[in-house]
C-alpha positions as CSV (number, residue, x, y, z in Angstrom):
1,M,-58.7,35.9,115.1
2,I,-58.3,34.8,118.5
3,K,-55.5,32.8,117.2
4,Q,-53.9,35.1,115.4
5,Y,-54.3,37.9,118.3
6,G,-53.6,35.3,120.9
7,G,-56.7,36.3,122.8
8,M,-59.4,39.1,121.8
9,G,-62.2,40.9,123.4
10,A,-65.8,39.9,122.5
11,P,-66.5,43.5,121.6
12,N,-63.6,44.0,119.2
13,L,-64.4,40.4,117.8
14,Y,-67.5,41.1,117.0
15,R,-66.9,44.8,115.3
16,Q,-64.3,43.4,113.3
17,L,-65.7,40.2,112.2
18,C,-69.6,41.6,112.1
19,A,-70.1,45.0,112.3
20,E,-67.2,45.6,110.0
21,G,-66.4,42.3,108.1
22,A,-67.8,39.6,106.4
23,F,-70.6,38.8,108.6
24,R,-72.9,42.1,108.7
25,N,-75.8,39.7,108.9
26,V,-75.1,38.4,112.2
27,D,-76.2,40.6,114.6
28,E,-75.2,41.1,118.4
29,A,-77.6,38.7,120.2
30,L,-76.7,35.8,117.2
31,F,-73.1,36.9,117.9
32,I,-73.5,36.3,121.7
33,R,-75.3,33.0,121.6
34,L,-72.3,31.9,119.1
35,L,-69.6,32.7,121.6
36,R,-71.6,30.9,124.3
37,Q,-72.3,27.7,122.5
38,M,-68.4,27.7,121.6
39,D,-67.9,28.5,125.2
40,S,-70.3,25.6,126.7
41,E,-68.9,22.2,128.3
42,E,-69.9,20.6,125.3
43,A,-68.2,22.5,122.8
44,R,-65.1,23.6,124.6
45,L,-64.0,25.6,121.6
46,I,-63.2,29.1,123.4
47,E,-62.5,30.2,126.8
48,Q,-62.7,33.4,128.4
49,A,-60.1,34.8,130.6
50,D,-60.3,37.0,134.0
51,D,-59.7,39.9,131.9
52,G,-62.5,39.1,129.2
53,A,-60.3,38.2,126.3
54,L,-61.6,35.4,124.6
55,L,-59.0,32.3,124.0
56,L,-58.9,29.3,122.5
57,G,-60.2,26.2,124.3
58,V,-59.1,22.6,124.6
59,V,-60.5,21.5,121.3
60,D,-59.8,24.6,119.2
61,E,-56.2,24.8,120.3
62,R,-55.5,21.2,119.0
63,I,-57.8,22.0,115.8
64,A,-55.7,25.5,115.0
65,D,-52.3,23.8,115.6
66,R,-53.3,21.2,112.9
67,Y,-50.7,21.9,109.5
68,D,-54.6,21.7,107.7
69,F,-56.3,24.4,109.4
70,Y,-57.7,27.2,107.4
71,A,-59.9,28.8,109.5
72,V,-62.4,30.9,106.9
73,F,-60.7,30.9,103.5
74,Q,-60.7,28.1,101.2
75,T,-57.6,27.1,99.5
76,V,-56.8,25.7,95.9
77,E,-54.7,22.5,95.8
78,E,-51.6,23.4,93.7
79,Y,-49.5,21.5,91.5
80,R,-45.4,22.3,91.4
81,L,-44.6,21.6,87.7
82,E,-40.8,20.6,87.9
83,S,-38.3,19.2,85.3
84,A,-34.6,18.5,86.2
85,G,-34.9,19.4,89.6
86,R,-35.9,23.1,88.3
87,T,-39.2,24.2,89.3
88,L,-41.0,25.5,86.1
89,G,-44.1,27.0,87.7
90,Q,-47.2,26.1,89.6
91,L,-50.7,24.9,88.4
92,S,-54.1,24.8,90.3
93,A,-55.7,21.4,90.7
94,T,-58.6,22.4,88.9
95,S,-56.9,22.8,85.9
96,M,-57.7,18.7,85.2
97,L,-53.7,18.2,84.6
98,T,-53.2,14.9,83.1
99,P,-50.1,13.3,81.6
100,S,-51.7,13.3,78.2
101,N,-52.6,16.9,78.0
102,I,-49.5,18.8,78.7
103,S,-49.3,20.1,75.6
104,F,-47.8,24.2,76.8
105,L,-44.7,22.9,78.2
106,P,-41.5,22.8,75.8
107,E,-40.1,19.4,74.6
108,S,-37.2,20.0,76.8
109,A,-39.3,19.5,80.2
110,G,-39.9,15.8,79.0
111,R,-43.0,14.1,79.3
112,L,-45.2,14.3,82.8
113,K,-44.3,11.5,85.0
114,A,-46.4,12.0,88.6
115,L,-48.9,14.7,90.1
116,T,-47.6,15.6,93.4
117,P,-49.9,17.9,95.3
118,M,-47.5,20.6,97.0
119,P,-47.4,20.3,100.6
120,K,-49.6,22.8,102.9
121,S,-47.9,25.5,105.3
122,C,-48.5,28.6,106.8
123,A,-45.5,31.0,108.4
């Protein structure tokens, strides 16, 4: 959320994440300890601006700028099915897709030649 909003005050962050959000079992004291640890010299994940806003620290900035950074949400690998340069659809990588078990594709699509994971991107 700090990256998403370009900075955020601790009370607002606590309210959105803990008081009203998915981390309701985290009390204010634990949240403050977590923030202090994230701001420590060893971690350097966040820092606090003069106006009190929490910002990404040196380390977290590098982590959050990576193409494969997904904060809380686990994403499913997907394969794009193509034939003759045309996209036929997408399948979850958990589908146990192999060249021998593609029975749902029309014969005109041909045989599966390769499995290529879709590139990850954020907009």
